[in-house]
LOVOMAR-714916 format. One record per residue (C-alpha): residue number from 1; x negated, y, z negated. Coordinates in steps of 0.001 Angstrom, whole numbers, plus 524288, in hexadecimal, padded with zeros to 5 digits. Layout:
residues N
SITE/NUM/X/Y/Z
...
//
This chain:
residues 535
SITE/1/800B2/7FFF1/7FF7A
SITE/2/7F47F/809BF/7FE61
SITE/3/7F28C/80AAE/80CBE
SITE/4/800E9/80D81/80E6C
SITE/5/80291/81755/801B0
SITE/6/7F5BC/81EE0/80599
SITE/7/7F815/81FCC/815C8
SITE/8/7EB6A/81966/81598
SITE/9/7E920/813AC/8249A
SITE/10/7DB94/80E6C/821F2
SITE/11/7E0C7/807D9/81651
SITE/12/7EA94/8005F/81E95
SITE/13/7E3B7/7FE56/82945
SITE/14/7DADA/7F5B4/82112
SITE/15/7E595/7EC03/81D07
SITE/16/7E79D/7DFD4/82539
SITE/17/7F2CB/7DAE7/82B4F
SITE/18/7F7E8/7D353/81E14
SITE/19/7F619/7DF42/815C1
SITE/20/7FCFA/7E91F/81FB8
SITE/21/8094E/7DEA8/81F12
SITE/22/80836/7DE68/81139
SITE/23/8082D/7ECDF/80E65
SITE/24/813D5/7ED3E/8182F
SITE/25/81BD0/7E643/8111A
SITE/26/8188B/7EC24/804CB
SITE/27/81C72/7F940/80A1A
SITE/28/8294B/7F2F0/8100A
SITE/29/82BDA/7EC09/80289
SITE/30/829DA/7FA88/7FD13
SITE/31/8338A/7FFFC/806C9
SITE/32/83DDF/7F54B/80491
SITE/33/83DBE/7F5A9/7F650
SITE/34/83EF0/80520/7F6C5
SITE/35/84B6E/80248/80090
SITE/36/851DC/7F981/7F59D
SITE/37/84DCA/80256/7EAA2
SITE/38/8464F/7F713/7E315
SITE/39/83C0B/7F8AB/7D890
SITE/40/83593/7EF16/7CD4C
SITE/41/83984/7E0E2/7CDD9
SITE/42/84448/7E304/7D81E
SITE/43/8399B/7E79D/7E09F
SITE/44/83028/7DD7F/7DDFA
SITE/45/83B2C/7D22D/7E068
SITE/46/83D6A/7DA00/7ED9F
SITE/47/82F95/7D799/7F1A3
SITE/48/82EF2/7CAAE/7EDB8
SITE/49/83B45/7C6CD/7F6CF
SITE/50/836C4/7CEE2/8008B
SITE/51/828CE/7C730/8013B
SITE/52/82D0F/7BA0B/7FDBC
SITE/53/83C86/7B8F7/80167
SITE/54/8420B/7B39C/7F56F
SITE/55/83D43/7B3CE/7E65C
SITE/56/83A7F/7A470/7E695
SITE/57/83033/7A5FD/7F159
SITE/58/82AF5/7B1F8/7E9AA
SITE/59/82915/7A930/7DD5E
SITE/60/822DF/79EA2/7E5F0
SITE/61/8199A/7A8D9/7EA9E
SITE/62/8145A/7AC06/7DEEA
SITE/63/813EE/79DA0/7D89E
SITE/64/80778/79A0D/7DF55
SITE/65/8066F/78DE1/7D596
SITE/66/8140B/78818/7D7B5
SITE/67/81449/78953/7C973
SITE/68/82303/78FD0/7C930
SITE/69/81B81/79AEB/7C1AE
SITE/70/81565/7A845/7C612
SITE/71/808D7/7AA6D/7BD8B
SITE/72/802C6/7B874/7BCF4
SITE/73/7F8AB/7B33F/7C6B3
SITE/74/801A1/7AE94/7D0B9
SITE/75/80AF1/7BA62/7D02F
SITE/76/7FE91/7C28B/7D1F0
SITE/77/7FA12/7BBB7/7DD31
SITE/78/8075C/7BABB/7E34B
SITE/79/80890/7C8F0/7E348
SITE/80/7FC19/7CB6D/7E831
SITE/81/7FF4C/7C200/7F450
SITE/82/80BD0/7C847/7F5B3
SITE/83/80626/7D4FD/7FA61
SITE/84/80EFF/7DEAE/7F309
SITE/85/80B9F/7EAC9/7EA1C
SITE/86/81631/7E6E8/7E01C
SITE/87/8130B/7F36B/7D7B7
SITE/88/815D7/7FB88/7E3EC
SITE/89/8234D/7F46F/7E84C
SITE/90/82800/7F12B/7DA6A
SITE/91/821A7/7FA12/7D0A9
SITE/92/81D0B/7EDDF/7C8A9
SITE/93/8103D/7E859/7C9E4
SITE/94/80E4D/7D7EB/7CACF
SITE/95/80AEF/7D7FF/7BD5F
SITE/96/81780/7DF34/7B826
SITE/97/820C7/7D6CC/7C165
SITE/98/819AA/7CA1E/7BC52
SITE/99/81AEA/7CE64/7AD52
SITE/100/82A74/7D285/7B0C9
SITE/101/82C23/7C5D4/7B69C
SITE/102/825D9/7BEED/7AB07
SITE/103/82FFB/7C609/7A0B1
SITE/104/83BCE/7C5D9/7A8B2
SITE/105/8419E/7B9B7/7A14E
SITE/106/843C9/7B7C3/79221
SITE/107/83755/7AED1/7933D
SITE/108/82C7E/7B33B/78CF8
SITE/109/821BF/7B6F6/796F6
SITE/110/81855/7AC51/79C07
SITE/111/81046/7B2AD/7A7E9
SITE/112/81631/7AA6A/7B20C
SITE/113/8227E/7ACA7/7BACC
SITE/114/82A98/7A1FB/7BB38
SITE/115/8365D/79FA5/7C51F
SITE/116/84066/7A2FE/7B883
SITE/117/838DF/7AFF5/7B590
SITE/118/837F3/7B21C/7C4A5
SITE/119/84667/7B0A3/7C748
SITE/120/84958/7B8E5/7BC04
SITE/121/841DE/7C446/7BFC8
SITE/122/847BE/7C52F/7CDE5
SITE/123/855F6/7C10D/7C991
SITE/124/85AE5/7CE49/7C933
SITE/125/85619/7D2EA/7D797
SITE/126/8608F/7D600/7E05E
SITE/127/85A69/7D3B9/7EEC5
SITE/128/85D79/7DE41/7F814
SITE/129/866A7/7DA4C/8029C
SITE/130/85D5E/7E1C6/80D62
SITE/131/851E2/7D72C/8080D
SITE/132/85C68/7CB6E/80711
SITE/133/85FF9/7CE32/815BE
SITE/134/85176/7CFE0/81932
SITE/135/84BEF/7C2A2/81396
SITE/136/85807/7BC77/8199F
SITE/137/85560/7C08B/8272E
SITE/138/84632/7BCAE/8250A
SITE/139/841D7/7CB4E/824C3
SITE/140/83618/7CAD6/81C78
SITE/141/82E42/7D4C7/8164A
SITE/142/82460/7D16C/81FD9
SITE/143/82C7E/7D384/82BC8
SITE/144/83327/7E12D/8251F
SITE/145/82583/7E5F1/82329
SITE/146/82030/7E1D8/830C2
SITE/147/823D3/7EDE7/83871
SITE/148/81C58/7F6A3/82D8D
SITE/149/8104B/7EE53/82C75
SITE/150/80F47/7F034/83CBD
SITE/151/80F62/7FE29/83978
SITE/152/80448/7FD70/82FAF
SITE/153/7FC79/7F5E0/83A18
SITE/154/7FEA4/8019A/84340
SITE/155/7F476/808AC/83C09
SITE/156/7F66F/815D5/84229
SITE/157/805C0/816A5/83E53
SITE/158/805BC/810D5/83094
SITE/159/80D57/81ADD/82893
SITE/160/816F7/820E6/83200
SITE/161/823C4/81F3F/82B8B
SITE/162/81EBA/8181E/821B7
SITE/163/8249C/82181/8166F
SITE/164/82FE1/81766/8100C
SITE/165/83687/81719/81C33
SITE/166/83720/80B5A/82580
SITE/167/82EAE/80AD1/8318D
SITE/168/8358D/80C60/83ED8
SITE/169/82DFC/80171/84570
SITE/170/83263/7FE61/8534B
SITE/171/836C4/7EEB8/8556E
SITE/172/82C97/7E6E3/85DDC
SITE/173/831AF/7DEDC/8698B
SITE/174/8366D/7D106/86601
SITE/175/829C5/7CA7C/868FA
SITE/176/823F6/7D322/85CE0
SITE/177/82EC8/7CE17/854BF
SITE/178/82B66/7BFCE/8584A
SITE/179/81DC8/7C36F/8549B
SITE/180/821E5/7CA48/8477E
SITE/181/82B13/7BCFF/84360
SITE/182/81E43/7B4AF/84791
SITE/183/81621/7BCBF/83D82
SITE/184/821A5/7BCD4/832E0
SITE/185/8210B/7ADE8/83343
SITE/186/812CD/7AC9E/83172
SITE/187/812C8/7B60D/82748
SITE/188/81DB8/7ACE2/8205C
SITE/189/813B6/7A20B/8207F
SITE/190/80846/7AB55/81CE1
SITE/191/80F4E/7AE65/80FEF
SITE/192/813A5/79E0E/80DC9
SITE/193/8050C/79C82/80F15
SITE/194/8013F/7A73D/806D8
SITE/195/80B8B/7A327/7FBB0
SITE/196/80629/794BF/7FD70
SITE/197/7F7DC/7991F/7FC10
SITE/198/7EE22/78E5F/7FEA7
SITE/199/7E6A7/789D5/7F197
SITE/200/7D9C5/7907E/7F64C
SITE/201/7E167/79D55/7F5DE
SITE/202/7E94B/79B78/7EB0E
SITE/203/7DDCE/7996A/7E296
SITE/204/7D645/7A4D9/7E76D
SITE/205/7E193/7AE88/7E495
SITE/206/7E348/7A87D/7D709
SITE/207/7D532/7A9CF/7D443
SITE/208/7D49E/7B84D/7D85C
SITE/209/7E026/7BA77/7CEA5
SITE/210/7D9B0/7B350/7C4DE
SITE/211/7CCCE/7BB57/7C75B
SITE/212/7D478/7C890/7C63F
SITE/213/7D7CA/7C2BC/7B85B
SITE/214/7CBCE/7BFE5/7B3F9
SITE/215/7CED8/7B194/7B326
SITE/216/7C57E/7A63A/7B8BA
SITE/217/7CAD1/79C26/7C1D2
SITE/218/7C607/78CF0/7C5A7
SITE/219/7CC11/7861F/7D20A
SITE/220/7CBBF/7789A/7D4F0
SITE/221/7C2D5/771A8/7DD73
SITE/222/7C979/770C3/7EA99
SITE/223/7CF63/77DE6/7E9D0
SITE/224/7CAD1/78A21/7F0F7
SITE/225/7C34B/79303/7EA69
SITE/226/7C1A2/7A1DE/7E858
SITE/227/7BA66/7AACF/7EE8C
SITE/228/7AC86/7A8DE/7E9C4
SITE/229/7AB22/7B55F/7E166
SITE/230/7B73E/7B36F/7D803
SITE/231/7AF57/7B5CC/7CA69
SITE/232/7BAAA/7ADFA/7C453
SITE/233/7BAD1/7A11A/7CB54
SITE/234/7B328/7974A/7C2B2
SITE/235/7B074/78D01/7CCC6
SITE/236/7A5AD/7956F/7D20B
SITE/237/79E94/79266/7C4F7
SITE/238/7937D/78890/7C42B
SITE/239/79811/77BF0/7C08D
SITE/240/7A75E/77DAA/7BF9E
SITE/241/7AA3F/775EE/7CB40
SITE/242/7A52D/769B0/7C3DB
SITE/243/7AC11/76D2F/7B640
SITE/244/7B7A5/766AF/7B0BD
SITE/245/7BFA1/772D3/7B0D7
SITE/246/7C2E7/77245/7C03E
SITE/247/7D144/772CC/7C1AA
SITE/248/7D90E/7693B/7C9DA
SITE/249/7DA66/76A40/7D770
SITE/250/7E38A/77596/7DBAA
SITE/251/7E34C/77BDC/7CF90
SITE/252/7DAFB/787E3/7C882
SITE/253/7D730/78ACD/7BBA2
SITE/254/7D828/797FD/7B698
SITE/255/7CFBC/79C62/7AA33
SITE/256/7D0B7/7A8C9/7A1BD
SITE/257/7C20A/7A9EE/79D24
SITE/258/7C165/7B823/79929
SITE/259/7BE5D/7B693/78C06
SITE/260/7B3C5/7AC9E/78E45
SITE/261/7AEA8/7B5C5/79885
SITE/262/7AEB2/7C1A0/79035
SITE/263/7A5A3/7B906/78788
SITE/264/79BCF/7B4E9/791B3
SITE/265/79B9E/7C1FA/79855
SITE/266/79763/7C848/78B86
SITE/267/78C09/7BE53/78ACB
SITE/268/7883E/7BFB2/79851
SITE/269/787F9/7CEF0/79775
SITE/270/77DCA/7CDDD/78D0F
SITE/271/77427/7C6C6/79505
SITE/272/7685B/7CCD8/79BFF
SITE/273/75F26/7C8A5/7A79D
SITE/274/75772/7BDAE/7A4B5
SITE/275/75F45/7BAF8/797BD
SITE/276/76646/7AECB/793F1
SITE/277/77252/7AC1B/78BE8
SITE/278/7766A/7A114/7847B
SITE/279/7843D/79F34/7802B
SITE/280/785FE/79420/77683
SITE/281/7902F/78953/777A3
SITE/282/79DCC/78FE1/77910
SITE/283/7A556/78397/77D62
SITE/284/7A5FB/78895/78BFF
SITE/285/7B090/7839F/793E1
SITE/286/7AE40/77FCF/7A326
SITE/287/7B509/78B1F/7A5FF
SITE/288/7AE2B/7944D/79D97
SITE/289/7A0E7/78ECD/7A2EF
SITE/290/7A66C/792C9/7AF1E
SITE/291/7A92D/7A09F/7AB63
SITE/292/79BCB/7A13E/7A434
SITE/293/7943E/79D83/7B1B7
SITE/294/79CB5/7A810/7BA0F
SITE/295/79B1E/7B279/7AF66
SITE/296/78D23/7B00C/7AF80
SITE/297/78B82/7B038/7BDBC
SITE/298/792A4/7BCE6/7BF74
SITE/299/787D3/7C3BD/7B69C
SITE/300/77B9B/7BC37/7BEBA
SITE/301/77A11/7B29E/7B1E0
SITE/302/77892/7A4D0/7B2BC
SITE/303/780CF/79CC0/7A7D3
SITE/304/77CDD/78E28/7A64B
SITE/305/783F6/784FC/79CAC
SITE/306/77A10/77CD5/79520
SITE/307/77DD6/77260/78C27
SITE/308/77A1B/774F5/77DC6
SITE/309/77AAB/76C0A/7727F
SITE/310/788DE/765DB/7720A
SITE/311/78DB2/77182/77A5B
SITE/312/7878B/779F5/785E4
SITE/313/783AC/788C7/78644
SITE/314/784FB/79252/79002
SITE/315/7781F/7986B/793E6
SITE/316/778FA/7A4D4/79CC2
SITE/317/76C34/7A9D8/7A429
SITE/318/769AC/7B7A4/7A952
SITE/319/76272/7B548/7B5AD
SITE/320/761F9/7C4C3/7B81F
SITE/321/75B41/7C9D1/7C578
SITE/322/75D53/7BBC9/7CBAF
SITE/323/76BF7/7BACA/7CAF7
SITE/324/76ED7/7C921/7CF49
SITE/325/765BD/7C643/7DAC3
SITE/326/76D12/7B91E/7DE1F
SITE/327/779F4/7C03F/7DC53
SITE/328/7769A/7CBA0/7E426
SITE/329/772AB/7C091/7EF58
SITE/330/77EF5/7B94E/7EEA6
SITE/331/78783/7C492/7EE46
SITE/332/7817F/7C9EF/7FACC
SITE/333/78502/7BC58/802A9
SITE/334/78F48/7BD76/80C63
SITE/335/797B2/7B2EA/811C7
SITE/336/78E0A/7A999/818FB
SITE/337/78193/7AF79/81336
SITE/338/7772D/7A9C6/80A1F
SITE/339/76B6A/7AC9E/8019C
SITE/340/7606D/7A437/7FF90
SITE/341/759A5/7A345/7F0B0
SITE/342/74E10/79CD8/7ECF0
SITE/343/74EDE/78FF8/7E6D3
SITE/344/744E5/791F1/7DD95
SITE/345/74FC1/79673/7D3B0
SITE/346/750E3/79415/7C56E
SITE/347/75ABC/78A5A/7C072
SITE/348/7621E/795C8/7BB08
SITE/349/760C8/79E99/7C6E9
SITE/350/76436/793B5/7CF75
SITE/351/770E5/79189/7C664
SITE/352/77412/79F1D/7C7A4
SITE/353/772BD/79EE8/7D76D
SITE/354/77B90/792B3/7D7E7
SITE/355/7871F/7974C/7CEF4
SITE/356/78741/7A484/7D33C
SITE/357/78751/79FFA/7E15A
SITE/358/79171/7968D/7DD90
SITE/359/799E8/7A0B6/7D74B
SITE/360/7995C/7A8F3/7E422
SITE/361/79D44/79E5F/7EBF1
SITE/362/79099/79DA0/7F274
SITE/363/789F2/7904E/7F5CD
SITE/364/77BEF/78C7F/7F137
SITE/365/77260/78446/7F8C5
SITE/366/764CA/77EA9/7F726
SITE/367/75CE0/77EF0/803C6
SITE/368/74FD8/77F3C/809A9
SITE/369/74A52/78949/81149
SITE/370/740B9/789BD/81D83
SITE/371/73687/78869/815A4
SITE/372/73CB9/77C48/80E13
SITE/373/73D1E/78468/801D7
SITE/374/74A65/781B3/7F9EF
SITE/375/752E8/78C44/7F8D7
SITE/376/760C9/79099/7F43A
SITE/377/76AC3/7969A/7FCDB
SITE/378/77817/79CCD/7F95C
SITE/379/781B2/79EF2/804C1
SITE/380/78E3E/7A64B/80372
SITE/381/79882/79E11/80982
SITE/382/7A3B2/7A2CA/8016B
SITE/383/7ADF4/7A464/80B37
SITE/384/7AAA9/79735/8129D
SITE/385/7AAD8/7915D/805D7
SITE/386/7B92E/7963D/803F6
SITE/387/7BD1C/79206/810DF
SITE/388/7B849/7844C/80D79
SITE/389/7C026/783D9/8025A
SITE/390/7CBAF/78707/80859
SITE/391/7CAD9/77D27/813AD
SITE/392/7C748/771F0/808B1
SITE/393/7D236/7742A/80096
SITE/394/7DA5E/76C99/80B0A
SITE/395/7D0AC/760E3/80AC6
SITE/396/7D7B4/754A1/804F7
SITE/397/7D90D/74749/8074F
SITE/398/7DA98/74388/81595
SITE/399/7D3AA/75020/81A4A
SITE/400/7C72C/75761/81A78
SITE/401/7C0BE/763CB/81E66
SITE/402/7B59D/764B7/827CA
SITE/403/7ACC8/77143/8290D
SITE/404/7A56B/7726D/8352D
SITE/405/797F4/7788F/83AA1
SITE/406/793DB/77CDC/82C3F
SITE/407/786EC/78097/828BC
SITE/408/77F5A/77C79/81CF6
SITE/409/78529/78796/814BE
SITE/410/792C7/7842F/81877
SITE/411/7923C/77761/815E0
SITE/412/78CEC/77920/80911
SITE/413/7983B/780D0/80658
SITE/414/7A1C9/77718/80A96
SITE/415/79A24/76D58/8039B
SITE/416/79BCF/77436/7F6FF
SITE/417/7A96D/778E5/7F765
SITE/418/7ADAB/76B15/7FBC1
SITE/419/7A5D1/76677/7EE69
SITE/420/7AD0F/771B1/7E637
SITE/421/7BA64/76D6A/7EBD7
SITE/422/7B80D/75E3E/7EA43
SITE/423/7B71E/75A8B/7F741
SITE/424/7AB92/75253/7FF91
SITE/425/7A420/75805/80A34
SITE/426/79BA6/75292/81400
SITE/427/7939E/758F3/81EE6
SITE/428/798B0/754CE/82BD2
SITE/429/790F6/7539D/83952
SITE/430/786F2/75DAB/83A8A
SITE/431/78378/765F4/845EC
SITE/432/776FD/76F57/847D6
SITE/433/7776A/7766C/83A81
SITE/434/78554/774CD/837DB
SITE/435/78D53/76AC8/832DA
SITE/436/79B23/7662F/82EB5
SITE/437/7A0DC/763B4/821AB
SITE/438/7AC24/75A65/81DDC
SITE/439/7B2DD/75B65/810DA
SITE/440/7BA33/75142/80D0F
SITE/441/7C4C2/74DC7/80057
SITE/442/7BE72/74520/7F71D
SITE/443/7C69A/73A30/7FBF7
SITE/444/7C4A7/73BF5/80AE9
SITE/445/7B6DE/73B6B/80853
SITE/446/7B600/73035/7FFA0
SITE/447/7BF35/729C6/80AB0
SITE/448/7B5DE/72DB0/8154C
SITE/449/7AA17/72ADF/80F6C
SITE/450/7AE8A/71BF2/80A50
SITE/451/7B185/71A09/818F8
SITE/452/7A40B/71EE4/81E52
SITE/453/79DEC/716CF/81315
SITE/454/7A55F/70ACA/8172F
SITE/455/7A137/70D31/825F8
SITE/456/79258/70F0A/82182
SITE/457/793B6/700E7/81996
SITE/458/7983A/6FBAD/824CB
SITE/459/78EB7/700EA/82E3A
SITE/460/78347/6FF31/824DE
SITE/461/78131/70DB8/82362
SITE/462/785BC/71BAD/824FD
SITE/463/7821D/72B15/8228E
SITE/464/7888F/7316C/818A3
SITE/465/788AB/74173/812AE
SITE/466/78730/740ED/804B8
SITE/467/791CB/747B3/7FF8F
SITE/468/78E14/75566/7F6D9
SITE/469/792CD/7538F/7E852
SITE/470/78D0E/749EF/7DE85
SITE/471/79ABE/74213/7DCD8
SITE/472/79B98/741B1/7EBED
SITE/473/78E9F/73C04/7ED86
SITE/474/79149/73280/7E263
SITE/475/79CEC/72EF8/7E888
SITE/476/7960E/72C93/7F4C7
SITE/477/78B4D/724AB/7F0CF
SITE/478/79541/71B8D/7E823
SITE/479/79EC4/71916/7F558
SITE/480/78F76/7157F/7FC55
SITE/481/78D57/70C10/7F1A4
SITE/482/79B09/7059D/7F245
SITE/483/79900/70494/801F9
SITE/484/78C47/6FE58/80092
SITE/485/78519/70A41/8056F
SITE/486/778D8/70FE8/80175
SITE/487/76DD5/71A27/80487
SITE/488/76696/7158E/81091
SITE/489/7581D/717FA/80C08
SITE/490/752B4/71274/817AC
SITE/491/75929/71E27/81ED1
SITE/492/756C3/72748/813B1
SITE/493/74AC2/72306/80EAF
SITE/494/7478E/71909/8049A
SITE/495/74512/723C9/7F9B9
SITE/496/7533C/729A6/7FBBB
SITE/497/75D33/726A8/7F267
SITE/498/76B08/72C7D/7F2F0
SITE/499/76775/73729/7E813
SITE/500/75F4F/73D11/7F255
SITE/501/76A26/74266/7F9DE
SITE/502/77257/74D7E/7F898
SITE/503/7815A/7517C/7FD34
SITE/504/78258/7531B/80B31
SITE/505/77727/74962/80E1B
SITE/506/77893/7409C/8179D
SITE/507/774EF/7324D/811D0
SITE/508/7743B/72454/81A30
SITE/509/77B6B/71923/811B3
SITE/510/77917/70B48/816A5
SITE/511/77C09/6FDDC/81196
SITE/512/771FA/6F4CF/80AE3
SITE/513/77113/6EB5A/8186C
SITE/514/77033/6F73B/821A9
SITE/515/76339/6FCCA/81C41
SITE/516/758BB/6F846/8258A
SITE/517/74E0C/6F28B/81E3F
SITE/518/7525F/6F8B6/81186
SITE/519/7569E/6F0F2/80504
SITE/520/76231/6F43A/7FB72
SITE/521/758E7/6FAF0/7F1D4
SITE/522/753F8/70612/7FAFD
SITE/523/756F7/7115C/7F6BC
SITE/524/76114/70D67/7ED68
SITE/525/75B09/70C1B/7E0B7
SITE/526/75FE6/71866/7DBD8
SITE/527/76DBE/715F4/7E22C
SITE/528/77389/70E97/7DA0E
SITE/529/77D5B/716F0/7D532
SITE/530/7843B/72173/7DC3E
SITE/531/7811A/72EE2/7DAE0
SITE/532/77FEB/73D10/7DECC
SITE/533/775DD/7426D/7E88A
SITE/534/76B8A/749D4/7E36E
SITE/535/76C2F/757F6/7E766
//
């Protein structure tokens, strides 16, 4: 509304089509509300009916979790997605409307709006006949505001006749009317899609709102994450994905850690460059540990939880200029960029690089340069990682995702995200320096591996790509043992054992009989029990 009120052509010119449409609908609503002389709750009831068509649909719009209750969070989110300024249209802020609904019955306020309260709140509203007629004839708010939106798009004549009077807009020919009807139908489908947001987008919205309220969130494996720089996302903390507090798939945990955060911040603020802080056992929960890690990283500190007697203690290191230097390097990375660091770092410095990169959603890879010297490379692949998460959210039994023509950095990201989401990934065919990565569900992966193992056992040998995680590798070797297959030392060398290979390596397995000139004990002395490959 600011562009309209201040007659600012420049501000209006910067709006995209969706924003111009929302602005046109806001002005259309304001005009109709004034026409019917509505205010306060009646004006809000009119807005909901004009936008959604019925009070029932409107309730479902706010009931994101299908719990038949509307919370403060889903209420604020629903208002945000409606693209309306309730204060300008009704004189009431969203929080005022929510409170009035919560207290409209004799029941004590609970901070939630039930269907009973919803019906009671709107029970006294009399729908204007004109609105009834428009709804019956299918003349939606979008269609009623269409002419105004078109005028806004004609940048040179934005404000002619827009002083509380309807714009005189000449009707287009029948062909253009058909186009409008098609656009209207597409819009309705878009609204339906928006009201049934995919899990990835829903959790993004919930995390954004939780951060506004100063609350921490933790999403389950297999669910799309927030953009990486969300400071309140606990899954960014080191080690939390392997902890026992991860929620069930499809769920999210929300933590109020304001008191604990305040205590930790007070302690951290006293630290100076090069100093060390020890906090004795406070009975830290896993969630508190994650919060401590994030708070430390925000202040260029490294938090380490150590065993101490029967419990544990928190040891915080101030790495001084090193942390500041790393932060400035990582902050400067744009999407697709990378920075190379010297691998000759102390244990604390390396821990800081890995933790800060993880918090910022970046990928850390150890590799050798042209001189054969080991280096650490940090990649900013945030947008690519989020795209991967959205695609992998649909991977289940009976289907898979294939990512084609990936460079080494992109492959690393796909493998990392797959592990994070509890899926299996493996490199596919190679072409030049590019490679495909295939991602399966656990059931799909186990079935395919079993089939390939059986085929290799019948044929005497076969090549396999070792899975990424320690547990997946353990399952891989157990399946090989079950099929009578073991590492072919005549192929890899007599000094090799399964522990010499890491995720992504190609291993040649063979049955005992198929090994030319080798005995059953070749290379098998330390392979009696399945276990993870060394990394």
